Structures are given as C-alpha cells and as structure tokens.
N, C-alpha and C positions, 0 to 999 in steps of 0.2 A: 160234085157236090149233090147231096141228096135233097129232095124236096123239103124235108124237115129242116135241114141246115139252111136252105135258102129262105124258108119262112122265118126262121129265127133271126137271120141277118137282116131281113126286111123289117122285122119288129124293132131291132136295135137301131136301124136307120130312122124309123119313125120316132122312136124315143129320143134319139140324138137331136133331130130337128125340133121336137117339142121342147127339149131342154134349152136349145139355143134361143127359141122364141121367148121362153120364160126369162132366161138370163138377160136378154137384150130388150125385153118388154116391147116387142113388136117394132122397134126402131128400124126403119129401112134406109135411113140416111147415113149408115155407117160407112167408114172408109175402109173397113176390113170385111172380107167375106170368108166363108168357110167352104171347103170342098171335101166331101166325104169320100171314103174309100171306093165307092161305086161310081164316082163322078158327079153325084148330086151336088149342086151349089146352093148355098144359103146366104143371104135371104132370098136371092133371085139369081138370074144368070148374068146380071150386070158385072162387067169387069171393074174391079176396085184396085186401089193402090197396093193393097196387101191382101194375101189370102193365107188363112190357116188351113193346112192340109192335114186331114186325119187319115192316116194310112191303113188303119184297121178298125173294126167295129168297137174295140175296147179302148181306143186311144183317148177319147174325151173323158170316159170314166176314170182312166188311169190318171189323167191330169188333175182331177178333182178329188182324188182320194185323200183322206186326212193324213196328216203327218208331214214327212219331209218330201223332197223330190223323188225319193225312192218309193213311197207309197206302200201299200200292204203287200204287194207281190215280192218285195225285196229286190226288185230289179229297177234300175234307174230308167227314167224316160230317155229315150234315144231318138235320134233323127228318124229311125225306122218307125217309131210310133206316130210322130207328127213333125211337121216343119212349117215354117212360114216362108212365103215367097212373095215376090213382087209379081202381081198379075200380068 
C-alpha cells in the first residue's frame, strides 16, 4: 500500500468515526459497538453485547446509499462488506 492510499484510508476511518458520532449523538451507553476494518472500535474499547463489523472502508457508505439494499453500485451488501457479531 502506498503512503497516498494509507492516507486516504485514514481519512475514511476518521470520516466513519465522525459519522457514527453524529448518528448516535455522542451516546456512549449503547449496547452495540462498531469495529472498523483496521481494528478501531467505536465508541470505545468496551466489549458490548453486539458489534457491527465494517470489513472495508466503503462498507458504512454502502449501507446508507439511497435506494434498495443493492445501492448505487448494483451489488448487494454481503457478509464480506459487514456483519454483526456477539462480542
């Protein structure tokens, strides 16, 4: 991976965390956590009953695209994009 690609993925991670904070309005008492593709956990490192795992930088974006579950890409969301697990 080039430095440029790593910087881009880092910016996507920051944007993803920003969006999660906005979506959940800073609530830290959630029973659900999120784990990013790089291992980063949100909202913190606390183990929760369930975890949404985003397997690649575009997974959250794909989940929120307008339209059907297929989204703009024409490809359905798959377990390869994201999955939920019990922590």
